[in-house]
N, C-alpha and C positions, 0 to 999 in steps of 0.2 A: 194482402190483396190478391184476389183471384186473377191469374194470368189467362188471357184468351189467345187463341190461335185460329185465324180465319184463312183458309186456303181455297183456291179456286182452280178448276181446270178451264180451258177454253170451252165454250159451248159448241157442241159438235154439229157440223152441217149435215142435214139429213138427206142428202141427195143419193146416198147409198148406205149399205149396211156397215156397221162398225167392223174394224179389223184389229189385228194385234197392235198396230201403231196407235190406234185410238185407245186401246186398253192400257198401253204403256203409261200415258199421262195420268189416267185415272187411278191406276194401281199405285203410282208414285204419290198422288195426292192422298189416297187412302192410307198408305203406309206412314206418311208424314203425320197425318191426323192421329193415327194410333200411337205413334211414338210420343207425340206431345201429350196425348191423353194419359199415357202411362206416367208422365211427369207431373200430372195433376192439373193440366191446363183445361180450361173450358174451350172445347174445340167446335169448329163449324166448317163443314166440307160441302162446297157447292159445285154442282155440275149441271148439265142440261143440254138443250138442243137449240140450234139456230135455224129458224124456220121461214125466213123471208128471202126474197131475191129473185133475180131473173132466172138463174139456173134451176131453182125449184119450180118456178112457174112453167118453164119449158119441160121439165121432167114430168110434171103432172099432166101437161097436155099430151106428151108422148104416150102416157099410160091411159089416156082418156079418163082422167080423174080431175076433180076440182083440186086446187092447191091445198085447201084445208083438209080434205079427205086424204090426200097423199101424205102430208106432214103428220097427220094423226097416226097413220099406219106406220110411218118410218120412225117417229119419235119413240114409240113403245119398244122398238128393237133395242134402242140404247138403254132405256129405263130398265128393261128386263135383263139386260146383260150384266149389270153391275153386281147383283147378288150372286150370280153364277161365278163371279171372280172374287167373291168374299169382300166386295167393296160396299161401304155403308155410307153413302152421301147423306147429309142431313137435309138437303134440299135439292130438288131437281126442277130447274126452271125452264119453261118453254117461252120463246119470244112471241108466241101467238096468245099467251095468257093476258087477260085484262090487266093484271097488276103490272105487267111489264109494259104493255102498250101505253097505258095511261101515264106511267112513270116516265117513259122516254119522251113523251110529248111535253111533260112538264120541264124536263131538262133541256129539251130543244128551245122552249120558250125562254128559259133563263139565258141561253146563249144569244138569242135574238135580242133580249132586253139589254144585254151587254154590248150590243152593236157588232157582234162577230159573225152574223149570218146575213147575207145579202143575195139578191136575185141577179142572175147573169145568164150566160150561155156557155155550154161546154161542147167542145169538139176534140176528139182524141181517140186513143186506142183503149180497148177494154177487154180484159180476160174474164169471160163469164165463169170459168171454173174457179178462178181466184176471187171473183167478185171484186176486182181491183183494177184501177186505171194503170196503164203502162206507158212508158216512153220508148221511143225508137231504140235508144241505146240499151235498154233492158232486155230486148228481144234477142233470141238466138236465130240462126240461119233459117230462112223460110218464114220470118215474122211469127215465130212461135213463142209462146210463153215459156220462160226457162224452167218453170216448175212443172207445168202440166204437159208441155210439148204439144200444145194445141194452138191453132191459129187464133190470133186476137181479132176483135171486131172494131171497126171504126164507127163511133157514135157521134151524133150531133143533136143536141136538144137543149131546151131551156133548163136551167138548174139553179138551185140554191148553193151558195158557196160558203165555206167556213174560212175565216181569216187565219189560217194556220201560220202564214208568214209573220203575223204579229207576235207569235209566241216563241220564236227562235231563241232570243236572248234569255227569256225566262227558263226555257227548257235546258239550255246549256248551263245556266246557273244551278238548276236542280241537279244535273248530272255531276257538276263539280262538287257541290256541297253534300250530296248524298250519293256517293258512288255505288252504294249497295242498292240503289234504285233499279239498276239493271245488272243481272248476273248471268253468266260468268263475266269476268273482266273483259275478255276478248269481244263479247257481244256489246258491252258498253262502249268500247272503242268504235265498233261499227256504227252504233247509233249516233254517237257524237260526230263521226265523220259525215253521216247522212245529213244531220242538221246543219253542220258547218258548211255543207255544200250548197245550202240555200233551200228554203222551204217555199213552196208555192201554195196559194190558197186551194182548198180542197173542195171538189164537187161533192155535195152531200145529199142530192135528191135526184130522182129520175121521173120522167113522164112517159117513157116508152113502154112501161109495163105497170101493172097495178098491184102486184102481190107484195105488199109492204105496209108499213105503218104510215097513215096519211100525215102529211105535214100540217101542223096546226094553222088554221085559217086559209089553207090553200090545198084542198084535198085532191086536186088533180096531180099533185106531186106526192110521191112516196119517198120515205127516208132512205138514203144510202144504207145498205145492209150493215156496214161496219159501224156507222153511228148508232144504229138500232142495237146491234148485238153487244157492243162493248158495255153499254149501260146495264146489262143484265146483272153484273156483279153488285151494282148498287140497288137496282129495283128489287132484287131478291131479299134484301134485308131492311130497306128504309121504311117499308110499310108495316113492319112487325115490331111492336114495342119490346118484345123479348130479344130481338136480334139487332136492332138498329145501332146499338152501342158497339157492335162488332166491327163496324167500319172504322178505319180502312183495312183492307185485307193485308195479312202479313206476308203471304206468298201467293203470287199469281203464276201458275205454271203455263207456259206457252211453247209451242214448237218454234224453231228458229225462223220458219217461213212466215210466221205472223208476228214477229217481234216488232216490226215497225208500227203496226197498228196499235200495239199495246204500250210501246215505250215512247212513241211520238204523238200519235193522234189522240190516244186515250187521255194522257195527262193534260194535253192542250184543251180537249173538250171540258175536262173537269175544272181547269183553271178558268176558262171562259165562263163556266157556270157558277163561279164564285168560291170555289174551294181554295184554301191556302195550301202551301206546300206540305204542312203537317197533316192535312186531310187526304193527301194523295196515297195511293197504294205504297206499301213499304218496299216490296221487292218484286220486280218482274223477272222471273227465273226462266231463261230460255234454254230448252234442252235440244239435243240433236235429233236426228232421224234414225229410225230403224231402217236398215238397208237389206235388200236382197240382191245379190249379184252386183253390189256396188251402187244400186239405184234405190231411191226412196221407196219404201213400202207404202202403197197407197190403196185407196178403195178401187182404183181403176186397174190394179194389178193383183187381184185376189186369186186364190187357189194355189196350186203347186207352182213354185217359181224356181226354175233351175234346180229342182230336186231338193230344195231346202224345206219343203213341206208346206202345208196349208197355212194361211194367214188368218183363218177364222178362229177367234179366241175361244169360242164355245167348243169347237171340235178339239182344240188343243187341251183345254181344261178337262174335257171328258176323257181324253186319252191318258193324260199324265197327272191330273189333279190340279185344282185351282192353285193350291199352295205352291206347287212346283213351278207352274207358269209364272206366278207372282215373283217367286224367288229369282228365277232366271232373268226376268225383265229388270229387276232391281239390282242384281248382282253383276250381270254380264257387261253392262254399259257404264262407263264413267259418266255420271250425270252431267250433261252439258255437251258431251261429244256424240258423234254418230256411233252406231253399233250395228253389228250384223245379226239379222234374225236367222236362226238355223235350228231346226229340230234336233239334228244330231248333237249340236253344241248344248242344247237344253238338256238332253238326256245325259250327256257327259257331266254337266254340272250336278245334276240330280244324283248321279251315281257316286261321283267322287266326294262331294261335299255334304249332301244331305244324307245319303244312305251309308256311305263308307266312313264318314267322319262323325256326324251328329248322331244318326241312328245307331251306328256301331257302338258308340260310347255308352248309350243307354242299354243296348242289348247285352253288352259284355258285363256291365256292373250289376244290373238288377237281379240276375240269378243268384248272386252271392248273398242276397238278403235271406236266403233259406237258412243261412247260418245264424240268423238273428230273428227267427220265427216270422219271417216275412215283414219285418219292420225296419225302419231307418235305424241304423246302429247308433249307439251312444259312444262318443269319443272321449276317452280318458286323456286329460291334459298331458300326462307323462308319456303318452304314446305318440305325440306329435313330433315330427322331424322337420329339418330344414326344408326338405322337399315339399312337405305339406304347406308350410308357411309361404314358400315361394309360389305355390299354386294359388293360394289365397290372394297374395299380392298381385299376381298376374291377372287374376279374375277382376279385381278392382280396377286395374289399369285398363284392361280391354273394355270393361263396361263403361268407363268414363270416355274412352276413345269413341266407342259406338254412339254414346249419348251426344257427344260433341258433333259427330258426323251427321246424325239425324237433324240436329239443330241447324247445321250448315247446309242442309239440303244436299247431302252426299250419301245417298243410301248405299252405293257400292262400297264406300269406305266403312260404313257401319257394319255391313255384312262381312267384309274382309276381317275386321276386328273380331267379329263373332266366330267366324270359322277358324281363325288363328287360335282362339281360346279353346275351341273344341278339339283342334289338333293337339294342343298342349295337354288336354285331358287324356287323350289317347296315349301320348308319350308317357305321361305320368303313370297310367295304368300298366303299360308294358314294363316300365322301369321298376315299379313296386311289386309286380308279379303276385297278385292276390291269390292265384291258384297255389303258389308255393306256401304262402302264409296259411292258407286253409289246410293244406296237407300237413304243415308243421304244427297245427293247432295253436297258432299265434293269434288268438282271438282279438286281443287288444289292438295289435297293429292292423289286422284285417279290418276291424271296425273303422279305424281312422282312414284307411285307404278307400273303402267303399263309401263311407260318408262323404269324403272329399269328391269322389267322382259323381255321386248322386247330386250333391249340392251344386257342382259345376253344371250338371245337366239342367238343374232348376234355373240357374242363372242364364244359361244359353237359351232355354225355352222362352224366357222373357225378352232377351235381346233379339230373338228371331220373331217374336210375336207380331211386330208391325208388318213383316213380310209373309210369314206363314202362320196365320192365326189359328186355323183348325188343327194343324199338325203340332203347333206349340201346346195347344190345350190337350191334345192326345198324349204328348209326352208328360205333361203335368198330371194327367189322370193316372199314369203308371207310377208316378211318384206319390200318389195319394193326395194330390192338390186339386183345388177347384180351378175351373177355367179362369183365365185372366178377365178381370172386371175393373176397368179404370174408374177412379173416383176423383171428382174435382177437388183440388187442393190437397190430394194425397199422392205423394211421389212414390211410385212403386218400382222405379228403375233399380236394378239389382247392383247397387254400388257397395253394399255391405254383405259380409259373409255370414252364413249361419241361418238362412231362412227356413231350412228343413228342420222340423222338430224331431228330436230323437224319440224313438219308440213309436212314432206314428206309422200306421200300416201302409204299405205300398200296394199299388194295383197289380193286376195280372200282366206279366210280361207278354208283349206282342210286338212284332216289328212295326214301327211307325212308318217307315219308308220301305218300299219293296226292294228286293234284290234285282238290280238291273242286269240280269244275265242276258245271254245271247237270244234266248227265246222271247223274253219280254221286250227287248229292244226291237227285234224283228216285228213283233206285233204292233208296237207303237209306230214304227216307221211305215208299216203297211196302212194303218189307220189314218196316218197324216200325210200320205202321198209322197214319202221320201223315196226318190228314185235315183239318187246320185250314186256315185261309186262308193260312198260311205256305207260300210256294212256293219252289222252288229258285231260287237266284240266277241271273239271266240277264245275259248280256253286253249292254251297251248297243248299240243298233243303230248301225251305221256312218253317219256323217253323209252326206247326199247331196252329190255333187260340185257345187260352185258354179262358175259361169263366172268369177266375180270372187273374189279373195281375201277370206276372211272378215274382217270388221272387227275391229280390235283391241279387247280388253277395255278399258273406260274406266279411266283412271288413278285411283289411290287418291285419295279426296278429301282436301283439306287438313284438318288437325286443327281443331277448333272454336276460335274466337277466345277471347281471355282473358276471364275473369270475375273479379269482385272476391272477396276473402276473405269478405266478408259474404254475398255471393250463395251461395257454396259452403256456408257454415255454416247458411244459412237453408234451403237446399233438400235437402241430403244429410246425413242423421243416421247417422254411422258410430260404432259402439260396439264395445267389446271384450266378447266372450262366452266362456264356458267350456262345452265339450262335456260333457254329462252322460252321454248314451247315443248310440250309433250302430248302425244295423242296415241290412242290405241289404233291398231291396224286390223281392219275387218278380216275375219277368218284366220287370224294369227294370234292365238290365245296368249302366247308367251312374249310377244314382241311389242315394243313401243317405238314410235318414230320421234326422235328428239332433234331439236335445233339447238346447237351448242355454240356459244361464243368463245372462240379461242384467241380473240384479239388479232385476227388475221385481216389484212387489207381486203381479201376476197369475200369477207363476210362470214357469217356463221356456217358451221358444217351440219350436214344431216347425218345422224348416226342411228342405226337400227340396233336396239339393245334388247336382249332376252331377259328383261327384268319385270315383265308385266304381272307376274304372279306375286311379286314382292312389293311393288310400288304402284300406287295410283298415279295417273299422269299429273294431276294437279299438285300432288305432293312434291314433284320434282322441280317445278318452275322456280327459278332463282337459286336452285341448289348448286353448290360448287362440287365438281366431280373431277376425277383424274382420267385423262384420255390418252390412250396410245395413239399418237398423232402421225406416225410414219408408216402405218400399214397400208398396203394397196387397197383400193376400193373393193368391197365385197358386194356382189349382186345377189339379192334375195329373190329376184324374179318379180314380175308385176310392176316393174318400174321402181322398185325399192333398192337403192344402192346406199351402202353405209361407208362413210369416209372416216373410219376410226373405230376404236373399241374402248368401252369403259372398264375400269378395274373394279372388281367386286369379288366377294367370297361368300360361300355358303350354298345350301341347296336352293333349287329354283324358287321355291315358295318362301324362302327365308333369306334371300340375298341381302347383303349389306354392301353398299357402295363405298369405295375408298374415298376419303375426303380429309380435310384438315380443320383444326380447331379455329384458326384465324382465316379471314377472307383475304385473298390475294387477287391481283389483277388477272383477268382472263389471259391465257397464254403463258403464265409464269411456268418456268421449267421446274419439273420435279427432279430433285437430285439428292 
């Protein structure tokens, strides 16, 4: 049976032009669609624009335009952006389209027929920027909206209300029985807490402005923009015989600031309209914000921000390439957490992972095909070694890990597994030293090594394709392969070895990713308004020639002498802890902030650990770790203080945490 995958982004409010934060959600949706398509799923990717509300009416008036003319002009900016970022939505819906307006009016009437909409009067606080009602306790100093930092307005008018309070018990039952309805888990807990705190009936119409969908039977009222907007996910597919069976959506991607609308109001509206729990969306996936200088990146803060560069996705894509921008957005941030937007960090990722790891592997191996008449070499079975077989096994393992991560909406983990495999390919290349094999005319062994590296590049190109589609196809062209073309019911994910056909001609070698040297970095930084102290990487100056040979580095010192058991136990307090939470730290690529339970009356400890290159934050939650518990606090600056240290071994990008086979109570002494 054909498996389907229906993913949605929020429809974007057209009060201003799109920015990198807007692009983030859409790129994730596109990458998820591509990953599922590679597995043979029938996919559908919906995005669009939200075009009603008081904010848009006022913006149109400010520009001396009609609201319709204004939203027509703004919507096209979003529609035109997505191809520039290699995003391929299957549908782009506008809330001013007839199919949507008529559909929303039908769903409104179903809620009326169920007795859940009634006429009353509303008086309260309203944030026009959020298009949302506020309470006094939600506001920050100065009666400001906590998100937009703008004054709220007091409104009083006749309004239709939705009986949201009637759905508290059913919503809580939904969250208990289907915890996957809201992801990640921390956001689910927030939603449950909000509903358990008590739900009030919701004002869902306005009479103080006219730019909205008229209420059926009472056209002096227009629908509350969030009732209108949320139904786009349904109106986009219900009227199309080829698409209506896609409902319900598998994944609905939303920013954490609009989670309440999607995880509370939206299912309550659908329940009122007659849908049962099985017909509700499967997962509302709430992601964090992109930050600049610790603040949410938004349309009101465009341009250069504290030297981190422009937030215009078109300018960034023009400067570094759409694939590179996509890769950074998917790789840099643990999906669900906040992450820092920084052009220097983007360039650093592109250099170290795309150019020096993936591109380097292809660039090093492809020239050796000259020894095989420019073709993929044939591998003789007797030439295979344990190292070859180990690489084949690792490729299968990492491909499965990446596939699972894409399925779990963890693109950062999927790309971590992909880069780990590419790094392993480079290590294999160094260890097997094909240049020595060529010089020794060991053709059989050379063939095995080059085949294994080229096949690994083929696998990596497919694993990267959801993130970097055009660069993946460019790599494949050099391998003599066609561009990736997903087919329904055909699983093309590279879990098996041997996809490259021996004797097939390869393409012309050419760098897929540029060399991010000092000159190129300076050019990118200039184009993207990077004005911080961050400077392009410079090559170290060549050492001056010495008349005498330089002295050898000192030999490694001898290990410290023996100590007694009593001395060890007296001076080093090692305890088992359990990780409660883990999160990335903006602008600290190697550090994670952990909350660890050591069974202490004072509660969990905060520990700052340099393990971010080896572990994704969500992979650490509930993990048992060994903590050095009697170190003095270490101040990392910026309010980050660590109260302990984890035991681990290995290089930064391959660390392994010390742990134990069996679980023990937090605080158990290690001895």
